[in-house]
C-alpha positions, -999 to +999 in steps of 0.1 A: +055-082-258+071-047-254+113-049-244+133-022-234+160-010-264+188-026-245+168-064-250+153-054-283+187-068-300+195-099-279+159-113-278+143-106-311+170-123-337+201-146-342+233-133-334+257-168-330+273-180-353+267-216-358+299-226-340+292-198-311+258-215-306+271-251-302+296-235-280+265-222-261+245-254-259+277-273-244+282-245-218+244-253-209+250-290-209+280-289-186+263-259-163+260-278-129+302-286-135+308-248-144+289-238-113+306-256-090+341-257-103+338-218-103+324-215-070+351-239-052+381-216-072+364-192-051+364-208-018+397-221-018+410-192-026+424-197-059+412-166-078+424-146-048+457-155-046+457-155-086+442-116-082+475-110-056+499-121-077+516-095-102+530-122-122+510-147-119+516-183-098+524-221-116+502-252-108+528-260-075+528-227-064+491-229-058+488-260-045+514-246-019+490-218-008+459-237-014+472-272+009+454-287-025+468-317-042+483-312-074+459-331-086+428-314-072+442-277-085+450-295-120+416-303-124+401-272-115+427-248-132+423-267-167+385-265-162+383-227-155+404-224-184+377-240-205+353-217-183+372-184-188+378-176-150+416-178-161+443-176-181+479-194-189+511-185-199+522-213-224+559-204-220+562-199-181+526-221-172+520-194-150+480-186-142+469-156-138+427-139-133+406-133-164+383-106-168+353-128-161+373-145-130+377-109-115+339-101-118+333-135-104+355-129-075+352-092-067+313-082-083+292-079-054+259-090-070+273-123-087+287-133-051+253-126-035+241-147-065+266-175-062+259-177-026+219-176-028+219-204-058+245-230-040+232-223-003+193-219-012+183-235-044+208-260-056+194-291-041+159-277-053+166-275-088+165-310-090+130-312-084+123-284-111+107-307-133+082-319-104+074-282-093+061-271-130+039-303-131+025-298-099+023-264-093+046-260-063+074-254-047+086-292-047+125-285-039+113-267-005+107-301+014+143-309+023+140-275+043+104-280+058+072-288+055+059-256+049+038-249+016+060-217+013+094-206+019+082-173+032+065-200+065+094-210+072+123-182+069+128-180+105+135-216+108+155-222+079+194-235+086+224-218+085+241-206+056+207-213+043+191-182+059+223-160+064+222-160+019+184-159+013+185-126+034+219-118+020+200-120-014+167-102-006+187-069+012+213-066-015+189-056-039+163-037-019+188-019-003+208-006-031+175+009-040+162+024-008+180+061-009+162+069-044+128+054-031+133+071+002+134+107-016+104+096-037+079+090-013+091+116+013+087+144-016+046+141-005+033+148+025+040+113+045+025+107+080+013+070+078+033+041+056+018+008+053+047-018+049+031-047+032+053-076+030+081-057+058+099-089+066+126-075+089+117-043+091+147-030+075+129-003+046+105+006+081+140+011+099+152+036+073+113+056+069+117+065+108+149+074+104+144+096+075+118+113+085+110+115+127+072+122+124+061+092+103+050+058+114+049+029+102+026-008+099+041-036+087+015-064+074+031-098+074+032-135+084+026-137+126+063-153+125+079-127+102+064-101+126+079-112+153+112-115+136+105-081+126+102-068+162+132-086+173+152-072+147+140-037+151+143-035+192+158-010+208+169+005+172+161+044+171+128+053+159+112+014+167+089+032+192+066+044+155+070+008+141+041-016+146+034-049+136+003-065+121+001-101+119-017-113+086-014-144+059-022-121+030-028-154+012-061-156+029-086-134+003-111-129+031-082-111+054-082-072+055-061-044+051-062-022+087-084+005+083-075+016+120-058+049+105-055+068+069-026+055+051-004+081+031+014+053+016+010+020+009+046+007-002+052-030-013+088-036-021+098-067-041+069-087-027+046-089-053+066-110-071+061-136-043+026-147-056+007-158-085-010-133-108-046-144-091-030-139-058-015-104-065-049-095-078-066-100-048-041-088-026-040-056-050-075-054-044-076-051-005-053-024-007-074-008-029-104-006-006-083+012+019-068+036-004-084+074-006-078+097-036-047+109-014-031+075-012-004+065-029+007+029-040+045+023-045+050-009-060+090-015-063+101-045-086+125-056-102+110-058-138+129-082-165+117-060-193+128-027-179+161-035-172+191-012-189+213-040-194+206-081-210+225-096-180+204-079-151+174-093-171+188-129-175+198-129-140+159-115-132+142-144-157+162-170-141+156-161-108+118-168-115+126-203-111+139-198-075+101-189-072+086-221-090+112-247-070+119-234-039+094-202-029+058-212-036+056-229-072+037-200-090+049-168-087+078-153-110+096-118-118+075-099-134+072-080-172+062-048-163+027-050-185+014-074-166+019-060-135+004-028-148-029-046-160-033-063-125-030-026-109-055-018-135-079-046-127-078-041-090-093-007-096-063+015-098-041+033-124-004+038-128+002+076-122+039+072-135+070+046-137+103+058-123+130+030-134+169+025-135+167+029-092+193+012-074+203-025-092+181-022-116+143-015-100+113+002-109+084+019-086+050+023-102+034+049-083-006+035-087-034+056-074-073+052-075-087+056-107-103+089-110 
């Protein structure tokens, strides 16, 4: 298993002292409480109040501002001292925001992840053991009777739906500008957007190039959602939908036109290795020597920073417990092997797009 230099040091040798390791172990043991306390420190506005105060706030002042009892504020503050999100001046008994608290409050990716894990995943994690043993998303049942979360996206309750789409869009949107320049550096008139979801990428394409046409291939219910989302938007007349259950190995990709680009963004991580092989194989069959397949994923092994790799490997368990029970955030070597098994080859890989995306550009084997 090859790793980027940023991960090599962290993952291949011990770096903690025994005391630090013990602290880390207890941090894990109390993980659910740490999460809930920190989430409520944000929700109740305590961290924001501390951020806005130049001299810090006393427990009594925080209680007055939040309309929480002094007891409630005390247990949250004392827990947060141990967690590391707040600091205290023992002379004045005034609390201030720590660097960790500042990131928890203001870092856009952290806030998206916090909401995603609370609204979408939290109850589902209780069924993780069952999901791992049975190979199915056992934690999905409390949302609906679907085999995968994708079948029920349009029916998820609020704020679950809002947090799911915010998470999905946040990471992909930050990569779109660079991805557009990369794709349209070659003559591109026909794009097949596989797993196009709500049509955000398709809208960006038709806005970027006034002549390009985009076909979105996705579940029929997602196509209907896409049509509602793109209706009346500039360029929507150059976006069409094609309903398809991509898990059906007999369902072919459309052949009514020749595609310059086949685009798969944050898509293949939604499938098992076997399912990816089937999808790539069907894509390969409609490709010409001039067609390029662009696979945009957040490969955990190609991250510049270890924090990003940690977020990605933990996000894999969302797929296990909630999404489908059999997919994950992939190591790039695994994806390259699947690409090659499908009769394709990786022409080049572009890293560090947006918030840690990579794009594998693939072509038919020569």
